[in-house]
C-alpha positions, 0 to 999 in steps of 0.5 A, spaced: 894 558 409 891 565 411 884 561 412 888 557 417 891 563 421 884 566 421 881 560 425 887 560 430 888 563 437 894 564 441 893 563 448 899 567 452 898 564 459 900 567 466 906 572 464 905 577 470 910 580 474 908 577 480 910 570 477 915 572 472 920 578 475 925 576 481 921 580 486 914 577 484 910 574 490 910 567 487 916 567 482 916 561 478 924 559 476 924 559 469 919 564 467 923 570 466 928 566 461 922 565 456 920 572 456 924 574 449 921 568 446 914 569 448 914 576 445 917 573 439 911 568 438 906 574 439 910 578 434 909 572 429 902 571 431 900 578 429 904 578 422 899 572 421 893 575 423 892 570 429 887 572 434 891 573 441 888 572 447 892 574 454 890 569 459 892 572 466 890 571 474 886 577 478 884 575 485 881 579 490 885 582 496 882 577 501 883 571 496 876 569 496 876 567 489 883 563 489 884 556 490 883 554 497 890 551 498 893 558 496 888 563 500 894 563 506 898 567 501 892 573 501 890 578 507 885 584 506 891 589 508 896 587 503 893 582 498 897 577 495 899 574 488 896 578 482 891 582 486 886 586 482 889 593 481 896 591 483 903 592 479 904 584 480 898 583 476 900 587 470 903 583 464 911 584 464 914 589 459 913 588 452 906 584 453 899 587 453 891 586 454 888 581 458 883 575 459 882 574 466 881 567 470 881 565 477 883 557 476 889 553 472 885 552 466 883 558 462 877 554 460 874 553 467 869 558 469 870 563 463 867 565 457 873 563 453 870 557 449 864 561 447 869 567 445 873 562 441 867 559 437 864 565 436 870 568 432 871 561 428 877 559 432 878 551 431 886 551 432 890 553 439 897 555 440 899 555 447 905 559 450 907 562 457 907 559 464 907 554 468 907 547 464 904 543 469 899 547 472 896 552 467 898 550 461 897 543 461 890 544 464 888 549 459 891 544 453 887 538 456 881 542 456 882 544 449 882 537 447 876 535 451 872 541 447 874 538 441 879 543 438 882 539 432 889 542 433 892 544 439 900 546 439 904 548 445 911 551 443 916 548 448 921 554 448 916 559 449 913 555 455 916 554 462 916 550 469 920 551 475 925 546 473 926 543 466 925 536 469 918 539 471 917 541 464 919 534 461 915 530 465 908 533 463 910 532 456 903 531 452 905 524 449 900 521 454 895 524 450 897 519 445 896 513 449 890 510 447 890 504 452 887 506 458 879 508 458 876 508 464 877 510 471 874 509 478 873 514 484 872 512 491 869 517 495 868 517 503 861 520 505 859 520 512 860 514 516 859 509 509 863 508 503 860 512 497 863 509 491 863 512 484 864 508 478 866 512 473 866 509 466 868 512 459 862 509 455 863 511 448 857 511 443 860 509 436 865 514 436 861 520 436 862 522 443 869 521 444 875 526 443 877 527 436 884 524 436 881 517 439 876 517 433 881 513 429 880 507 433 873 506 432 869 503 426 861 503 425 862 496 429 864 500 435 871 501 439 874 501 446 869 502 451 863 502 447 856 502 450 853 495 451 860 491 450 863 487 454 869 491 454 865 497 457 864 493 463 868 493 470 873 488 471 872 482 476 872 484 483 869 491 482 861 491 483 856 496 484 852 496 490 845 499 491 848 505 495 853 506 490 853 511 484 855 510 477 857 516 473 858 516 465 863 520 462 866 521 455 872 525 457 878 525 461 876 529 467 870 526 471 867 533 472 867 535 464 860 535 462 857 531 467 853 532 473 858 530 478 860 537 482 852 538 483 851 531 485 857 531 490 855 538 493 847 536 494 850 530 498 854 535 502 861 532 500 867 536 501 873 531 501 875 526 495 879 520 494 881 518 487 883 511 485 883 507 478 887 509 472 890 512 468 894 517 472 896 522 467 890 523 464 883 521 467 886 521 474 890 528 474 884 531 470 879 529 475 884 531 481 886 538 478 878 540 477 876 538 484 882 543 486 879 548 482 872 546 484 875 548 491 874 541 495 877 541 501 881 535 501 883 531 495 887 524 496 890 520 490 891 513 493 898 512 490 898 504 489 891 504 487 892 508 481 897 507 475 900 509 469 903 506 463 910 506 467 912 507 474 916 514 472 910 517 469 906 515 475 910 518 480 912 524 476 904 526 476 903 524 483 909 529 484 905 535 481 899 533 485 903 534 491 905 541 489 898 543 489 897 540 496 893 533 494 895 527 499 898 521 495 898 516 501 899 508 500 893 504 501 895 502 507 897 509 510 890 511 507 886 505 511 890 507 517 887 514 517 880 511 516 881 506 522 880 501 517 886 496 517 887 493 510 890 486 510 896 487 504 897 480 504 891 478 500 
């Protein structure tokens, strides 16, 4: 058991005064209530010899390193939430030390993965705030990075409301029924279509938790199989681009961001499935990459149930992602759609 704890890290997310205290600039309801449990979790981790990583936000006074949708909260004279050197950027009483990030995921544009790997860490335990954003993005990225064990302590994490915490439970990670998503992007005056497939190579390049679904004969979306093909009615044209991915997000370990930037694309429109996994991770990564506009077409995306679908759309709207219906989006682009077909 001692060896297990040496291979484990506790990630303490976002427990800073601006997000936790009553007078914090971006206080999260529910955060203060979990402080005692976070402190207790840290004490237990220390007793077990677990590596503790304090993940915090620190931003420049002008907000130049924060997501685009949050920059209105910052000004050169006063700064904003979790500004470098401010009291609000400090951890709440009882907590100490830090590892800085500027986006939702602790893995995004940080050396966290390299740091953990160099210290022999294979198992992660996550606590802190908030569940729909920083906690979830970090956890999904950890799964994408093939950490064998990822644990979220339910009563040492929090969201704005208990309902928000409940709707983003990680049971969606265990849904092995959906493997592909399709993203539609608008480029200049033409529609540049991205067909984004998960194509698997005999289980070697799939997430650890899905490998039980594969045999030497293959599995879902294996390269070259009929199951990896797009469904009838979806055809890749000469001007389209096909991107192959092996994880939830279309940005994870692909050239998508480089390709889009080199083609001058700043606005993304996303369709396909499924909403809690491929769609959501791609959308949150797009926001972290500072795309000016991100849209998810509500009735051209899907989840296992309407409730899960709507819960995830709700979280996306909270980070200023647009979620129009197909008819509404078509009207915006002056391309009326015959919804009777």
